[in-house]
N, C-alpha and C positions, 0 to 999 in steps of 0.2 A: 368314322363313327364307332365301328365295332372295336377298333383299337383303343379308343378313348374309354369305352365301357370296360375293356379288359384291364386297362391301366388303373381305372377307378376301383375296380374290384381288388386288384393287387394292393393298392394303397390302403384300402379299407381293411384288408386282412392284416397288413403290416401294422396298422394303427391298433387293431384289436389285440394282436399279439404283444404289442408294446404295452398296452394296458395291463396285460397279464404278467409282464416280464418282471415286475417288482411289486406284486400285490397279493393280498390274500384271495384265495379262490377256493371253490368247492368242486369235488369230483365224486362220482358215484363208485362205490365199491360194493358190488352186489346190490342189495337193497338199502344200503346205508350211505349217507352223505358224509364225506370226510373233508377236512379243510387243510390247507397248506399255503405257504408263501413260496412263490417261484421267482427266481432271479436269473435273467438272461442278459448278459452284457451286450453292448453294441458291438457290431463287427463279428458276431458269432459265426464261425465257419460251418461248412457242411460237416455233419457227422461229429459233433463235439462230444466230449465226455460229459458225464452227469455225476454230481456229488449230492448225496442225500445226507442231511445233518439233523440228528434227533435230539430233542431237548430232554432235560431231566424231569424227575417226578415233581409235580406241582409247579412246573414251568410251562412255557408254551413256545410256539414257533418264533414269536417276536423276541422273546428273551434269548433264545438260542441264536437268532440272527444277530442280536446285539453283542453277545459274548464271543461267538465264533468268528463272525465277520468274514465269511467266505467270499463276500463280494470283492474285498481288497485283492484277493488272489485271482478270482475269476475274471476280473477286469483285464488283467494282463495275460493270464493263461487261456482265456476264452473257453469257459465251460459253463454249463447250466448248473444252478444250485436250487435244491428244493429243501425247505424246512417244513416238515409235516407237523400237524398237531395230533397228539395222542388223545384218545377218548378220556374225558375227565382228567386231563393232564397226566396221563400214565400210559404205559405200553403193556401189551400182552406179551410178556417175556417167556411164556411157555407154550402158547397155543398158536392158532393160525390167523387170528383176526388181523394183526398188523403185518404179518407176512403177506397176506393178500393185499393190504394197503400198499406196501412197498412194491409189490408186483404191478399194481395198477398205476402207481406213480411212474414206473419205468415205461410202461406201455403208453401212458399219456404223453410223456416227454418225447418218446419216439415219434408219436403221431404228430406232435406239434413242431419239434425242432429237429427231428431225425437224429436224435442222439445216437452215439455209437454204443450199441448194446454190449460190446466187448469191453467198454471202458466205463462201467458204472462202479462207483465207490461209495461206501457207507461209513459214516462216522456218527458217534453219539456221545453225549455227556451224561455221567451218572446213570440213572435208569435207562437213558438212551444208549449208554455204553453196554448195559446189560442186554438191551434189545439188539445191539450190534453183534454181540456174541451169539445170541439166539439165531440171528440171520446167518451167521457163519455156518452153522450146522444145517440150515434149511434152504439157503439161497446161494450156495457157492457156485452153482451153475449160472447164476444171473449177475453176481457181483464179483468184480475182479480182485478187490483188496478192501481191507477193513481197518478203521482207525478208532477204536474205543478210547474214551477218556474218562478216568475216574469211575469206572464201573466194570464189575465182573458178575457172572451169575452167582448169586449168594448161596445157591445150593452146590456150588463148586463142581458142577457137572463135568464129566470127562469130555474132552474134545471129540467131535464127530462130524461127519459130512462126507460128501462125495469126492473130495479132492484136497490136496494140500492148499492152504490159503495163506496169502501174505497178510501179516498183522503188524500194526504199529500201535502200541498201547502207551499212553501217557498218564502219569499218576504222581500226585504229591505225597511225599513220605509222611507228612503230618495230616493227611486226610482224616477227618473225624466223622465221616459218614460211611465211606467204603474204605475200611482201614487197610493201609498199605501192608501191615504185618499180619493181617487176618483178624478174625473175630470168632473165637471158639464159642462165644455165648450168643451168637446170632440166633433169632427164633427159628430160622429155617434149618438149623442143625449145625451152624458154624461153618466157617470157610477159612482156608489157609491164606498164605501171603500172596500178594500180587506177583512178585518175582517167580514164585513157585508155579502159579497158574499160567503165567506167560511161558514158562519153561515147559509145561505140559503141551502147549500148542506147538512149541518148537519141536518137541519129540514127535508129536502127531504128524507134523509136516516133514519129518525125516531130516531135520537139520543136524549139523555138527553141534554136539551138546557142550562144547567148550567155546563160549562166546567171546567176541571181541568187545572190550569195554573202553569207552572214551570218557575221560573225566579230567577237567570239566568239559561239558558239551554245551554248545559248539566250541571246538578247540580254539577258535579265533575270538572267543569272549571269555577272557581270563577271570572275570567276576561272576560267571555263571555258576549257579548252584545245582546244575543238572548233570546227570551222567547218562550214558547211552550204552545199552547192552544189546548186542546184535548177534543173532544166531543165523549163520549162513549155511549154504550147501543143501537146502531142502529140495524136495521133489520138484521138478520142473523149474528150478532156479528160485524157488520161494525163499524168502527170509522172514524172520520174526524179530521185532525190535521192541525193547522196553525203554522208554525215557522216564527216568525217575527224577523228580524235582525236590531237592533236599529242603525240608522245613516248610514246604508249601502245603496248603490244605486242599479243600474240595473245590476245585476251580478249573476252568479252561484257560491255561496260561497263554497269554500273548504278551510276553515281557521282552522288550527289545534288548535288555541287558542279559537275557538268559534264553529261554525257549519260546519261540513263536509257534504254538501248537498247531495252528491251522496250516501254516507254511510247511511244517515238518510232515504233517499227514499228507499234504498234497505232494510234496517232493518224493515221498515214499510211494504213495499209491500210483502216481502217474507212470511209474516204471512198469506197471503190470496191465496186461490185457488178456481177456479170456481167449482171444484168438492167437496167442503166442504161447508155445509150449517149449 
């Protein structure tokens, strides 16, 4: 009888977690209620990685889920994905509000799925990419690697943080929102080019400043319009990568003939763990 009760409780917990595994949910961050979509594939192992994927300005978690499609990778690689919602469809890219949100997400996923705290990865599109860079400076002790897409801090702030951080940045050269070649007339004082900003992070990380360049990339896709700039030899084995997609605009590329951004970010980030030096 006791065993039946225990089994029933376990099944109920499994059912409840299953309901949360691909659904919008709310969590408390201090006195504030925040929302997110969580995806946990079937067959999730003990201590899985966690990927957090941030939407752009005036977008939401559902939009980001549709364009990034982390589920396609998570189903095979077996990790948890969270798509948070920003307040008023925006992110606090200079303060603490969303840093605390990200910290709470990590704690919540640890309590629910016992995610591996050493293998938490952050990516974001557009303003979500800006938030990703903000988190690099503030959360390098909690996030192992970062994958910003089509976004940099528009104040072009200098890299900072407690350690060298692995970064893979993806950007279209025809981006008309966050300009690939910079925007001297931006209201926040102007910003330089994407390649120069990524190079700043490579220097901060202590990388060899003569990069390896692969073009076209991937090399097994001769019609690809992308190139791959890779800075190696950073502190603690860190690398910094820029994938530039020629002629493409402000988007999260998942192009089978060229760059599958989500797969590229995962293949890069999965190599890094906070527990490995």
